[in-house]
VEXDREN-2710 file (C-alpha; in Angstrom, 1 decimal):
% VEXDREN-2710
k/r/px/py/pz
1/MET/38.9/18.8/-3.9
2/ILE/36.2/19.9/-6.3
3/LYS/36.9/18.5/-9.5
4/THR/36.8/15.5/-7.5
5/ALA/33.5/15.6/-5.5
6/ILE/31.8/17.1/-9.0
7/THR/32.7/13.7/-10.6
8/LEU/32.1/11.4/-7.4
9/VAL/28.4/13.4/-8.0
10/ARG/28.5/12.8/-11.3
11/LEU/28.9/8.8/-11.2
12/ARG/26.6/9.0/-8.4
13/TRP/23.7/9.9/-11.0
14/THR/25.7/8.4/-13.6
15/LEU/25.0/4.6/-11.7
16/THR/21.0/5.3/-10.6
17/LEU/20.3/6.4/-14.6
18/ALA/22.0/2.7/-15.5
19/THR/20.4/0.9/-12.9
20/LEU/16.6/2.8/-13.5
21/ARG/17.9/2.0/-17.0
22/LYS/18.2/-1.7/-16.2
23/SER/15.6/-2.6/-13.4
24/ALA/11.8/-2.4/-14.1
25/TRP/11.4/-2.9/-10.7
26/GLN/14.0/0.2/-10.1
27/THR/11.9/2.5/-11.6
28/VAL/8.7/2.2/-10.2
29/ALA/11.1/2.1/-7.0
30/TYR/12.2/5.7/-8.0
31/VAL/9.1/6.9/-9.5
32/PHE/7.2/5.6/-6.2
33/SER/9.9/8.0/-4.6
34/ALA/9.6/10.6/-6.4
35/VAL/6.0/11.1/-5.6
36/LEU/6.9/10.8/-1.7
37/ALA/9.1/13.7/-2.4
38/ALA/7.2/15.8/-4.4
39/GLY/4.2/14.7/-1.4
40/THR/6.3/15.8/1.2
41/ILE/7.7/19.3/-0.5
42/ILE/3.7/19.8/-1.2
43/GLY/2.3/19.2/2.6
44/THR/5.2/20.7/4.1
45/GLY/4.4/24.2/1.8
46/VAL/0.8/24.2/2.7
47/LEU/1.4/23.5/6.1
48/ALA/3.6/26.4/6.1
49/TRP/0.9/28.5/4.9
50/PHE/-1.6/27.5/7.0
51/ILE/0.6/28.4/10.1
52/GLY/1.7/32.2/8.5
53/ILE/-2.3/32.8/8.9
54/LEU/-2.2/32.2/12.9
55/PRO/-2.3/35.3/14.4
56/PRO/0.5/36.0/16.5
57/PHE/-0.6/35.7/20.2
58/THR/-4.1/34.4/21.6
59/VAL/-5.5/34.3/24.8
60/ASN/-5.6/31.0/26.9
61/ALA/-8.3/29.5/29.4
62/ASP/-7.5/31.1/32.7
63/GLY/-6.8/34.6/30.4
64/PHE/-3.2/35.3/30.1
65/PRO/-2.4/36.0/26.2
66/LEU/-0.3/33.0/24.4
67/ASN/2.5/33.2/22.1
68/ILE/2.5/31.6/19.2
69/LEU/4.6/33.0/16.2
70/GLY/6.9/34.8/18.7
71/SER/10.4/34.0/19.7
72/GLY/9.6/31.6/22.6
73/GLY/6.4/30.9/21.2
74/ILE/4.5/27.2/20.6
75/VAL/5.8/28.0/16.8
76/ASN/9.4/28.2/18.0
77/ILE/9.4/24.9/20.4
78/VAL/7.6/23.0/17.8
79/VAL/9.9/24.0/15.4
80/VAL/13.1/23.2/17.0
81/LEU/12.3/20.2/19.1
82/VAL/11.0/18.5/16.3
83/GLY/13.8/19.6/14.1
84/ALA/16.3/18.3/16.3
85/THR/13.9/15.3/16.8
86/MET/14.4/14.7/13.2
87/THR/18.0/15.1/12.6
88/ILE/18.3/12.2/15.0
89/PHE/15.9/10.1/13.9
90/ILE/17.4/11.0/10.1
91/GLY/20.4/9.9/11.7
92/PHE/19.3/6.4/12.9
93/ILE/17.4/5.6/9.7
94/GLN/20.4/6.3/8.0
95/LEU/23.0/4.1/10.1
96/MET/20.0/0.9/10.1
97/MET/18.8/1.4/6.1
98/LEU/22.3/2.6/3.6
99/GLY/24.9/2.1/6.1
100/GLU/28.0/1.0/4.1
101/GLY/26.2/-1.0/1.3
102/SER/25.7/2.3/-0.5
103/THR/26.2/2.3/-4.6
104/MET/28.9/5.0/-3.1
105/ASN/30.5/2.8/-0.6
106/PRO/33.9/4.0/0.0
107/ARG/35.5/0.4/-0.2
108/LYS/34.5/0.8/-4.2
109/PHE/37.0/3.2/-4.5
110/ALA/39.9/1.9/-2.7
111/LEU/42.0/1.1/-6.1
112/TYR/41.6/4.4/-7.4
113/GLY/43.7/6.2/-5.4
114/ILE/41.6/8.8/-4.3
115/ALA/43.0/11.4/-2.0
116/ASP/41.4/10.4/1.8
117/ARG/39.7/14.1/2.3
118/ASN/38.9/14.2/-1.7
119/LEU/37.1/11.3/-1.6
120/GLN/35.3/11.8/1.6
121/PHE/34.2/15.1/0.8
122/GLY/33.1/14.2/-3.0
123/LEU/30.9/11.3/-0.7
124/LEU/29.5/14.2/1.1
125/LEU/28.7/16.2/-1.7
126/SER/26.9/13.2/-3.3
127/GLY/25.1/12.3/-0.3
128/LEU/23.6/16.0/-0.5
129/SER/22.8/15.6/-4.3
130/GLY/20.2/12.9/-3.9
131/ILE/16.6/13.0/-3.7
132/PRO/16.4/13.0/0.3
133/ALA/18.4/16.0/1.2
134/LEU/17.1/17.4/-2.6
135/THR/13.8/16.7/-1.0
136/GLY/14.7/18.1/2.3
137/VAL/16.5/21.4/1.4
138/ALA/13.0/22.1/-0.8
139/SER/10.8/21.5/2.3
140/LEU/12.6/23.1/4.9
141/MET/12.7/26.4/2.5
142/LEU/8.7/26.2/1.6
143/TRP/8.5/26.2/5.8
144/THR/10.0/29.9/5.0
145/LEU/6.2/30.5/4.2
146/ALA/5.2/30.0/7.8
147/TYR/7.5/33.3/8.6
148/ARG/6.2/35.1/5.7
149/HIS/4.7/38.0/7.9
150/MET/7.9/38.5/9.8
151/GLY/10.4/40.9/7.8
152/PRO/13.0/39.8/4.8
153/ALA/15.1/38.9/7.9
154/VAL/13.4/36.1/9.1
155/ILE/12.4/34.9/5.4
156/ILE/16.5/34.8/4.6
157/SER/17.3/33.3/7.8
158/SER/15.0/30.5/7.4
159/LEU/16.2/30.0/3.7
160/LEU/19.9/29.8/4.8
161/ALA/18.8/27.6/8.1
162/ALA/17.4/25.2/5.5
163/VAL/20.6/24.6/3.7
164/LEU/22.6/24.3/7.1
165/ALA/20.3/21.9/9.0
166/VAL/20.5/19.7/6.1
167/ILE/24.5/20.0/5.5
168/THR/24.0/19.1/9.5
169/MET/21.9/16.2/8.8
170/MET/24.4/15.2/6.3
171/SER/27.6/15.2/8.3
172/ILE/26.4/12.9/11.2
173/SER/24.7/10.5/9.4
174/LYS/28.3/10.0/7.6
175/LEU/29.6/9.9/11.1
176/LEU/27.2/7.6/12.3
177/ILE/28.3/5.4/9.9
178/ALA/31.9/5.9/9.8
179/LEU/32.5/5.2/13.2
180/SER/30.0/2.2/13.5
181/THR/31.7/0.3/10.6
182/THR/35.7/1.9/11.3
183/LEU/35.2/1.0/15.9
184/VAL/32.8/-2.2/15.7
185/THR/35.1/-4.9/13.6
186/SER/34.2/-8.0/14.9
187/LYS/31.5/-10.2/13.9
188/ARG/29.5/-10.2/17.8
189/GLY/30.5/-6.6/18.2
190/LYS/28.2/-6.0/15.2
191/GLY/25.9/-8.0/15.5
192/ALA/25.5/-6.5/19.6
193/PHE/25.4/-3.2/18.0
194/TYR/23.5/-3.6/15.3
195/ILE/21.0/-5.0/18.2
196/PHE/21.4/-2.3/20.4
197/ILE/21.0/0.2/17.9
198/VAL/17.8/-1.2/16.4
199/LEU/16.5/-1.6/19.9
200/THR/17.0/2.3/20.3
201/PHE/15.1/3.5/17.6
202/VAL/11.7/1.2/18.2
203/ILE/11.7/3.0/21.9
204/ILE/12.3/6.5/20.3
205/CYS/10.0/5.8/18.0
206/GLN/7.5/4.8/20.6
207/LEU/8.8/7.2/23.6
208/PRO/6.0/9.7/22.0
209/ASN/2.7/7.8/22.0
210/ILE/4.5/6.7/25.9
211/LEU/4.9/10.0/27.1
212/VAL/1.1/11.3/25.7
213/ASN/-0.5/8.4/27.4
214/SER/1.4/8.2/30.8
215/GLY/0.5/11.7/30.8
216/VAL/3.8/13.1/31.4
217/ALA/3.8/15.3/27.8
218/PHE/0.7/17.4/29.5
219/SER/1.7/17.5/32.7
220/LEU/5.0/20.1/31.1
221/ASN/3.6/23.3/30.8
222/THR/4.7/26.2/28.3
223/GLU/7.8/27.4/30.3
224/THR/8.9/24.3/30.7
225/TRP/8.5/23.7/26.8
226/GLY/10.6/26.9/26.1
227/ALA/13.4/25.6/28.9
228/ALA/13.9/22.0/27.0
229/THR/13.9/24.9/23.5
230/THR/16.5/26.9/24.8
231/ILE/18.7/24.0/25.4
232/VAL/18.5/21.8/22.4
233/ALA/18.9/25.0/20.3
234/TRP/22.5/25.4/21.3
235/THR/22.7/22.3/20.0
236/PRO/23.8/20.9/16.6
237/PHE/20.7/19.2/16.3
238/GLY/18.4/22.4/17.2
239/ALA/20.3/25.0/16.5
240/ALA/19.4/25.4/12.4
241/PHE/16.1/26.4/13.2
242/GLN/16.5/28.9/15.9
243/LEU/18.0/30.8/13.6
244/PRO/14.3/32.8/11.9
245/PHE/14.0/32.9/15.6
246/ASP/17.1/34.6/16.4
247/ALA/16.5/37.8/13.6
248/LEU/12.6/38.0/14.3
249/THR/14.4/39.2/17.5
250/GLY/17.7/41.3/16.6
251/ALA/19.8/38.6/18.3
252/TRP/22.4/38.4/15.7
253/ALA/25.8/37.6/17.8
254/VAL/23.7/34.7/19.2
255/LEU/22.7/33.7/15.8
256/LEU/26.4/33.9/14.5
257/ALA/27.1/31.7/17.5
258/ARG/24.5/29.2/16.4
259/ILE/25.8/29.4/13.0
260/ALA/29.6/28.7/14.7
261/ILE/28.2/25.5/16.1
262/LEU/26.6/24.2/13.0
263/ALA/30.3/24.6/11.1
264/VAL/32.4/23.3/14.3
265/THR/30.1/20.4/13.5
266/TRP/30.4/19.6/10.4
267/ILE/34.2/20.3/10.8
268/VAL/34.1/17.5/13.4
269/CYS/32.0/15.3/11.6
270/PHE/34.3/16.1/8.0
271/ALA/37.6/15.4/10.4
272/VAL/36.3/12.0/12.1
273/CYS/34.7/10.5/9.0
274/THR/38.1/11.2/6.7
275/TRP/40.1/9.1/10.2
276/CYS/38.0/6.5/10.0
277/LEU/38.6/5.7/6.1
278/ARG/42.2/6.1/6.2
279/HIS/42.3/4.1/9.6
280/GLU/39.8/1.3/7.7
281/ARG/42.5/1.2/4.7
282/LEU/45.7/0.5/6.6
283/THR/43.8/-1.9/8.4
284/ILE/41.6/-3.4/7.0
285/GLY/42.0/-7.5/7.3
286/ALA/44.6/-7.6/9.7
287/ASN/44.5/-8.9/13.0
288/SER/41.6/-10.7/12.0
289/PRO/40.3/-13.1/14.7
290/SER/39.7/-16.6/14.0
291/GLU/37.4/-19.2/15.2
292/THR/37.5/-22.8/15.9
293/ALA/34.7/-24.8/15.8
294/LYS/33.8/-27.0/18.9
295/GLY/32.0/-30.1/17.5
296/ILE/28.8/-30.7/15.2
297/GLY/26.7/-28.5/17.2
298/ALA/23.2/-29.0/16.8
299/PHE/24.0/-31.4/14.3
300/ALA/24.4/-33.7/17.2
301/TRP/21.1/-34.1/18.6
302/MET/18.8/-32.7/16.0
303/PRO/17.1/-36.4/14.2
304/ASP/18.9/-38.1/11.5
305/SER/17.5/-37.3/8.4
306/ALA/16.9/-34.9/5.8
307/SER/15.0/-32.1/7.5
308/GLY/17.4/-32.8/11.0
309/ALA/20.0/-31.5/8.9
310/VAL/17.7/-28.3/7.6
311/SER/17.0/-28.0/11.4
312/ALA/20.6/-28.3/12.6
313/ARG/21.7/-25.5/9.8
314/LEU/18.9/-23.2/10.4
315/ILE/19.9/-23.7/14.0
316/THR/23.4/-22.3/13.4
317/TYR/23.0/-19.5/11.5
318/LEU/20.2/-18.2/14.4
319/LYS/22.7/-18.4/16.3
320/ARG/25.1/-16.4/14.9
321/ASP/23.1/-14.1/12.8
322/PRO/22.0/-10.7/14.4
323/ARG/20.1/-9.7/11.2
324/GLN/17.1/-12.2/13.2
325/ALA/18.3/-11.6/16.3
326/MET/15.7/-9.0/16.1
327/THR/13.0/-11.6/16.2
328/PHE/13.8/-12.1/19.3
329/ALA/14.6/-8.8/21.1
330/MET/11.5/-7.3/19.5
331/PRO/8.8/-9.3/21.2
332/VAL/10.0/-8.8/24.7
333/LEU/10.4/-4.8/23.2
334/PHE/6.4/-4.6/22.8
335/LEU/5.6/-6.4/26.0
336/ILE/7.5/-4.2/27.9
337/ILE/6.1/-1.0/26.1
338/PHE/2.9/-2.0/26.3
339/ALA/2.9/-2.4/29.6
340/PHE/4.4/1.0/29.9
341/GLN/0.6/2.4/28.3
342/ALA/-1.5/0.3/30.1
343/HIS/-3.1/2.8/33.1
344/GLY/-4.3/-0.2/35.7
345/ILE/-5.6/-2.1/32.3
346/SER/-4.5/-5.6/32.2
347/ALA/-5.9/-6.4/28.8
348/VAL/-3.5/-3.6/27.4
349/VAL/-0.5/-5.8/29.0
350/TRP/-2.3/-9.2/27.5
351/GLN/-2.8/-7.5/23.7
352/SER/0.9/-7.9/23.2
353/LEU/0.9/-11.2/23.2
354/ILE/-1.2/-10.8/19.9
355/TRP/1.2/-8.9/18.4
356/CYS/4.7/-10.6/19.5
357/GLY/2.8/-13.8/17.4
358/TRP/2.4/-11.9/14.6
359/PHE/5.7/-10.0/14.3
360/MET/8.0/-13.6/15.4
361/SER/7.9/-14.8/11.3
362/VAL/8.5/-11.9/9.8
363/VAL/11.9/-12.6/9.1
364/GLU/11.1/-15.8/7.7
365/SER/9.1/-15.0/5.5
366/ASN/12.0/-14.2/3.4
367/GLY/14.4/-16.7/5.3
368/LEU/16.0/-18.4/2.2
369/ALA/17.3/-14.6/1.5
370/TYR/19.0/-14.9/4.6
371/ASP/19.9/-18.1/5.0
372/GLY/22.1/-17.0/1.4
373/ARG/24.1/-19.3/-1.1
374/GLY/24.1/-22.3/1.6
375/PHE/20.7/-23.2/0.0
376/THR/22.5/-24.5/-2.8
377/MET/23.7/-27.0/-0.5
378/GLU/19.9/-28.0/0.1
379/VAL/20.0/-28.2/-4.2
380/ILE/22.8/-30.0/-4.8
381/ALA/22.3/-33.1/-2.3
382/GLY/18.7/-33.5/-4.1
383/VAL/16.3/-32.2/-1.0
384/ARG/12.9/-31.8/-1.8
385/GLY/10.7/-28.5/-0.5
386/ARG/8.9/-30.6/1.6
387/THR/11.7/-32.1/3.6
388/ASP/13.0/-28.6/3.6
389/ARG/9.8/-26.9/4.7
390/ILE/9.9/-29.2/7.3
391/GLY/12.9/-28.4/8.9
392/ARG/11.9/-25.6/9.0
393/VAL/9.0/-25.6/10.9
394/ARG/10.8/-27.5/13.1
395/VAL/12.9/-25.1/15.1
396/TYR/10.4/-22.0/14.6
397/VAL/7.3/-23.8/16.1
398/GLY/9.7/-24.7/19.2
399/ILE/10.8/-21.5/19.6
400/MET/7.5/-19.9/19.6
401/VAL/6.1/-22.4/22.0
402/VAL/8.3/-21.6/25.1
403/TYR/8.6/-17.7/23.5
404/MET/5.5/-17.2/23.9
405/VAL/4.5/-19.5/27.6
406/LEU/7.4/-16.9/28.4
407/LEU/5.9/-13.8/27.8
408/HIS/3.3/-15.4/28.9
409/LEU/4.3/-15.7/32.9
410/ALA/6.1/-12.2/31.5
411/GLY/2.7/-10.8/31.7
412/ILE/1.3/-12.3/34.6
413/VAL/4.2/-10.6/36.6
414/LEU/3.5/-7.8/34.8
415/VAL/-0.2/-7.3/35.3
416/GLY/0.1/-7.8/38.9
417/ALA/2.1/-5.2/39.5
418/LEU/0.7/-2.9/37.7
419/THR/-2.8/-4.0/39.1
420/GLY/-1.9/-5.8/42.5
421/ARG/-4.4/-8.4/41.5
422/TRP/-2.3/-11.5/41.8
423/ALA/-3.3/-14.7/40.3
424/GLN/-7.3/-14.0/39.8
425/PRO/-9.1/-16.5/38.0
426/ASP/-10.0/-14.1/35.3
427/ASP/-7.3/-12.5/35.1
428/LEU/-5.3/-15.8/34.0
429/ALA/-8.5/-16.9/32.0
430/THR/-7.9/-13.4/30.2
431/GLY/-4.2/-14.2/30.0
432/LEU/-5.0/-18.1/28.4
433/ILE/-6.9/-16.6/25.7
434/PHE/-4.6/-14.3/24.4
435/LEU/-2.0/-16.3/25.0
436/ALA/-3.9/-19.2/22.8
437/THR/-5.0/-16.2/19.9
438/GLY/-1.3/-14.8/19.9
439/MET/0.0/-18.8/19.4
440/GLY/-2.3/-19.3/16.4
441/ILE/-1.5/-15.8/15.7
442/ALA/2.4/-17.4/15.0
443/LEU/1.5/-20.5/13.6
444/SER/-0.3/-19.2/11.0
445/GLY/2.0/-16.5/10.2
446/LEU/5.1/-19.1/10.1
447/GLY/2.6/-20.8/8.0
448/VAL/2.1/-18.0/5.2
449/ALA/6.3/-17.6/5.9
450/GLU/7.1/-20.9/4.4
451/VAL/5.1/-19.9/1.0
452/THR/6.3/-15.8/0.6
453/SER/9.7/-17.1/1.3
454/CYS/9.8/-18.8/-2.1
455/VAL/8.3/-16.2/-3.9
456/LEU/8.7/-12.8/-2.6
457/MET/12.0/-13.0/-2.0
458/TYR/14.0/-9.6/-1.5
459/PRO/17.4/-9.2/-0.6
460/VAL/19.0/-8.7/2.1
461/ALA/21.9/-7.1/4.3
462/SER/25.1/-9.5/4.6
463/MET/25.6/-11.2/8.2
464/ASP/28.9/-9.7/8.6
465/LYS/27.3/-6.3/7.8
466/PRO/23.9/-6.1/9.1
467/PHE/24.4/-2.2/8.4
468/SER/24.8/-2.0/4.8
469/ALA/21.5/-2.1/2.6
470/PRO/22.3/-3.8/-0.8
471/GLN/21.0/-1.8/-3.8
472/GLY/18.3/-2.8/-6.0
473/ARG/14.7/-4.1/-5.8
474/ALA/13.9/-1.2/-3.4
475/MET/10.2/-1.5/-4.0
476/ALA/10.5/-5.9/-2.7
477/GLN/11.9/-5.1/0.3
478/GLY/8.9/-2.5/1.4
479/PHE/6.4/-4.0/-0.5
480/PHE/6.7/-8.0/0.3
481/PRO/7.0/-7.8/4.5
482/PHE/3.6/-6.4/4.5
483/VAL/1.9/-9.4/2.3
484/TYR/3.4/-12.2/4.6
485/MET/2.0/-9.4/8.0
486/LEU/-1.4/-8.7/5.9
487/GLY/-1.8/-12.8/4.9
488/SER/-0.7/-14.0/8.5
489/LEU/-4.0/-11.5/9.9
490/LEU/-6.7/-12.3/7.2
491/LEU/-5.8/-16.1/7.1
492/MET/-6.6/-16.0/10.9
493/LEU/-10.7/-15.2/9.5
494/PRO/-12.0/-18.1/11.5
495/THR/-10.9/-17.3/14.7
496/GLY/-11.9/-13.7/14.1
497/ILE/-15.2/-14.3/13.1
498/VAL/-15.9/-16.8/16.0
499/ALA/-15.4/-14.0/18.4
500/LEU/-17.4/-11.7/16.6
501/VAL/-20.3/-13.9/16.7
502/MET/-19.3/-14.4/20.6
503/LEU/-19.3/-11.2/21.3
504/LEU/-23.0/-9.6/19.4
505/THR/-24.0/-13.1/21.5
506/GLY/-23.5/-11.7/24.7
507/ALA/-21.0/-14.3/25.8
508/GLU/-20.0/-13.9/29.2
509/GLY/-17.2/-15.4/32.1
510/GLY/-16.3/-18.9/30.7
511/MET/-17.6/-19.0/26.8
512/TRP/-15.0/-17.1/26.0
513/LEU/-12.9/-20.1/26.9
514/ALA/-13.7/-21.5/24.1
515/ILE/-11.0/-19.4/21.4
516/ILE/-8.3/-21.3/22.9
517/PRO/-9.0/-24.5/20.6
518/VAL/-10.5/-22.4/17.9
519/ALA/-7.8/-20.1/17.6
520/LEU/-4.5/-23.1/17.8
521/ALA/-6.9/-25.3/15.3
522/ASN/-7.1/-22.5/13.2
523/GLY/-3.5/-21.3/13.3
524/ILE/-2.6/-25.0/12.8
525/GLY/-4.4/-25.5/9.9
526/ILE/-2.8/-22.6/8.4
527/LEU/0.8/-23.5/9.3
528/ALA/-0.1/-27.3/7.8
529/LEU/-1.6/-25.8/4.4
530/GLY/1.6/-23.3/4.4
531/THR/4.2/-25.9/5.0
532/TRP/2.6/-28.1/2.6
533/LEU/1.9/-25.3/-0.4
534/GLY/5.4/-24.2/0.1
535/GLY/6.8/-27.2/-0.3
536/LYS/5.0/-28.0/-4.2
537/LEU/6.2/-24.1/-4.5
538/MET/10.1/-25.2/-3.4
539/ASP/10.4/-28.4/-6.0
540/ALA/9.3/-25.9/-9.0
541/ARG/11.7/-23.0/-8.3
542/MET/14.1/-24.7/-7.1
543/LEU/17.1/-23.7/-9.7
544/SER/15.1/-20.1/-9.9
545/ILE/15.4/-19.4/-6.0
546/VAL/18.9/-20.1/-6.5
547/ALA/19.3/-18.0/-9.7
548/THR/17.7/-15.3/-7.2
549/LEU/19.9/-15.7/-4.2
550/ASP/23.2/-15.8/-6.5
551/SER/22.1/-12.1/-7.7
552/PHE/21.3/-11.2/-4.2
553/ALA/24.8/-12.4/-3.2
554/SER/26.2/-9.9/-5.3
555/LEU/24.7/-6.9/-4.3
556/GLN/26.0/-8.0/-0.8
557/LYS/29.1/-6.8/-2.2
END
C-alpha cells in the first residue's frame, strides 16, 4: 500500500511539472498560486504573533474580567468556530470546483488493476501533498505562535493539531466527492444536486453578513458562543482546533478522546470512499436510462431561419444544462438575501435588481464553451457570426425581460411586507427606476458577453459531470469572468453620469424617472454594438474557436 501511494504522489507531481512545461498560462497560474500560498502562510504567522502579545485577561465595560487567551476564552471560541467553518467551507469548495475531474481521477486508473484500498490511500496521500494542503499545514503550524507563552505542551499539541486538521479536511472532502459521484447517477439528479450544493454554498457565505446585519450576532453573549464552541469541539469539524486548549488545562483524557474522534472520522471516510470506488467500478454503465425525444421541441415554434435554429438549439441546451441553470437561480437568491438585510429600507431590496441584471449574462460570457463541440455544426453549415449572435441574443433578451419583471413584482411584495407600505406611488417609482437600471445593466452585460464569448473562452465542466473541473487554463478560468463583469459596468457609464448630475443638482421626486429611458437606451445601445462586434469577431475566428472548443472537450474526459 505504501509503495503504491508513493508512486501515485510521484505521478501527481510528474503530471504537474509536465503541464507547467507545456503551458505558459499554467506556469503563470502556478506561480500566482504559490505567491498566494506564501502570502497566506506569512499573514497567518503575523496574525498569530500579534495574538500572542494579547494579555490573558482584560476587563469589559461592566468591570468584569474577560478571558482572552485561556481555555474557553475569546481566542478559543474564535479558533474553534472559524476552524470548523473553514473545514465545511473547504469541503464545499472541493465538491464544486475540483470534483471528479481532477488529474488524479480514480477512473483513469481503472485499467491498471490497483487494489481499491491501495488506490484510495494513494489518492488521499497525493491530495495531501498538493500546494493547498501543504499551505494549510504550514499556516496552522505558524498559528502556534499565538500560544507561545502557554507552555511546551500547548505548543506541541498545536503543531500536532495542524496536521490532524488538514487530514480531516482532506478526508471529508474526499468523502463528499465520492458520495456525490456514486450516489447521484442520473443526469437530472446530478443537475438538481449541483444546484442545491451551489445555492447552499452561497447561503453559507452570506450567513455571517445576515447575522451581523440582522443584529443576531451581537445579541449573543460570550456564554452562548462558549456553549456553541463546546458542542462544535466534539465534532470532527472542530475537534482538532480545541486540542491546544485541552493541553492548556491538562485535560489529557479529553484530548485523547478528541483525537479518537478524528481517527474514527478518517477511518469512516476512507472506508466509504473505498466502497464508492468499488461500487462505481462494478456498476459503471449498468442500467443507464434511455431517453426518448418527444417532438422537435423549440425548433417547432422558433422562426424558420438560421438564427431561429440557433435560438432553438440554445433553448434546448438551457433546459438540460444544470451548469447554466444557476444563472436563473442566483437572482432569486440575491433578492431574498438582500430582503433579510433590508432593516425596513426599501432601497436595499430594490438595488438587488441591479445585481441580478449584472449576474444574468455571466454564463453567456463564456457561452460557446458551454455549447462545446455542438458549435461545430454551425461552422459546417456556414452560419454567419452575426446570425449566431442574433439567435442567442433573442433568447436571452426574452428571458431577461420576463425574469426581471417577475423579480420586480416579487420586490413589490417584499417591500410591502417589510415596510407595511403597499403600492405607494413613491415606492413604485423607485422600483421602476431600479428595474430599468437593472435591465440596462443586463442588456449591457449581454452585449459584452457576445464579444467575450468569442475571444476570452475558458474550459468548463461537461454537462454530464457538473461537479468536475477540467484541468488547464486555471488563470483564464479565474480572470476572464471579471473582464465581463467589469466591462458591463463601465459601459453603463453614461447612465451613471446622468444619475450623478441629477444628484449634484438636487433632483427630486419624479425627475429621477428620467433615468429610466437613459438606462434602457444605454443598455440597448451596448447590446446592439456587442452583437455586431461579436458577429465580426466570430467570422474572423471561426476555425480558431472550433479548435479551442475541441481542446476544451479533451480536458473534460
